[in-house]
C-alpha positions in Angstrom: 116.7 80.8 41.9 114.7 82.9 44.4 111.6 82.7 42.2 112.0 78.9 42.1 112.1 78.7 45.9 109.0 80.8 46.2 107.1 78.8 43.6 108.2 75.5 45.2 107.1 76.7 48.6 103.7 77.7 47.3 103.2 74.3 45.6 104.3 72.5 48.8 101.8 74.5 50.9 99.0 73.8 48.5 99.7 70.1 48.4 99.9 69.9 52.2 96.7 71.9 52.8 94.9 69.8 50.2 96.1 66.6 51.8 95.1 67.6 55.3 91.8 69.0 54.2 90.8 65.7 52.4 92.4 63.4 54.9 90.8 65.0 58.0 87.3 65.4 56.5 87.2 61.9 55.0 88.4 60.3 58.2 86.1 62.3 60.5 83.0 61.7 58.4 83.6 58.0 57.9 84.5 57.5 61.6 81.4 59.1 63.1 77.7 58.2 63.5 74.8 60.4 64.5 72.3 58.8 66.9 69.2 59.9 68.8 68.9 59.2 72.6 65.7 60.4 74.3 65.2 63.2 71.8 68.8 64.4 71.9 71.2 63.9 68.9 74.7 62.8 69.6 77.7 62.6 67.2 79.7 59.5 68.2 83.2 58.7 67.1 83.3 55.0 66.1 85.9 52.7 67.7 86.0 49.6 65.5 89.6 48.4 65.3 91.6 47.4 68.4 93.8 50.4 68.4 90.8 52.7 68.4 89.2 50.7 71.2 92.2 50.6 73.4 92.8 54.4 73.0 89.1 55.3 73.5 88.7 58.8 74.8 92.2 59.1 76.3 93.4 62.7 76.3 90.2 64.0 74.8 87.3 66.3 75.9 83.8 66.2 74.6 81.1 68.7 73.7 77.7 68.1 75.2 76.5 66.3 72.1 79.6 64.1 71.5 80.7 60.7 72.6 82.2 57.4 71.4 80.7 54.1 70.4 82.7 50.9 70.6 81.7 48.3 68.1 82.4 44.6 68.8 81.8 41.5 66.8 80.0 39.6 69.5 78.3 39.9 72.9 80.5 39.3 75.9 81.3 41.0 79.1 83.3 44.2 78.5 85.9 45.7 80.8 86.4 49.5 80.7 88.8 51.7 82.6 89.6 55.4 82.7 93.4 55.5 82.3 94.6 58.8 80.8 91.0 60.0 80.5 90.5 63.7 81.1 86.8 63.8 82.0 84.3 61.7 83.9 82.1 59.6 81.7 78.8 57.8 81.6 79.0 54.4 79.9 76.1 52.6 78.3 76.3 48.9 77.4 74.0 47.5 74.7 73.3 44.1 73.4 73.1 43.0 69.8 69.5 44.4 69.6 70.5 47.8 70.9 68.9 47.2 74.3 70.7 48.7 77.3 71.9 45.9 79.5 74.2 47.8 81.8 75.1 51.4 82.7 78.0 53.0 84.6 77.4 56.6 85.7 80.0 59.2 86.5 83.0 56.9 86.0 85.9 59.1 87.2 89.3 59.5 85.4 92.2 57.4 86.7 94.8 59.6 88.4 97.3 56.9 89.4 97.9 53.2 88.9 96.4 50.7 89.4 93.2 52.0 87.6 89.8 50.7 88.6 88.0 48.9 85.8 84.3 48.2 85.3 83.2 44.8 84.1 79.9 44.9 82.3 77.2 42.4 81.5 77.5 40.9 78.0 77.4 43.7 75.4 78.1 44.2 71.7 78.1 48.0 71.7 79.4 50.5 74.3 78.6 54.2 74.3 80.6 56.7 76.3 79.1 60.2 76.9 79.8 63.1 79.2 79.1 62.3 82.9 75.6 63.3 83.9 74.0 62.5 80.6 72.4 59.3 81.8 70.7 61.1 84.7 69.8 64.2 82.7 68.1 62.1 80.0 66.7 59.5 82.4 68.3 56.6 80.5 67.6 53.2 82.1 68.4 49.6 81.7 66.1 48.0 79.2 65.8 51.2 77.0 66.4 50.7 73.3 68.8 53.1 71.5 67.9 52.9 67.8 70.8 53.3 65.4 72.3 51.5 62.4 75.9 51.0 61.6 77.4 50.9 58.2 80.7 49.1 58.7 
């Protein structure tokens, strides 16, 4: 009986480790994109479905080369806020041709309701990066950020 318990426990641990290894690596790889902005490479988490977009970077921190890209089906004015966000962010709004149409620098986390929101010019893609990145890389309206998405 004791040997059966040990054997069952080992099998369960192997199954769980295998599941978590493949689930997390598959999800992470499919849900990220590498892009170049002004000679710096960023790894961006993709927010495609509504649940991902509404959660955004809530409760997360970023490394210097990390961020998030929100992917929409069309160009329209976008509204962003910083509820439950832990760090200040720079936000870059791009049109369907990957041209920067609007930027919001050093958008601060919301500490209490009601949270301030930022309404952009029409955009199809939105990139969130650590605050200070826009200034550091001298990113400007009209710049093109080349990337391709495989949806």
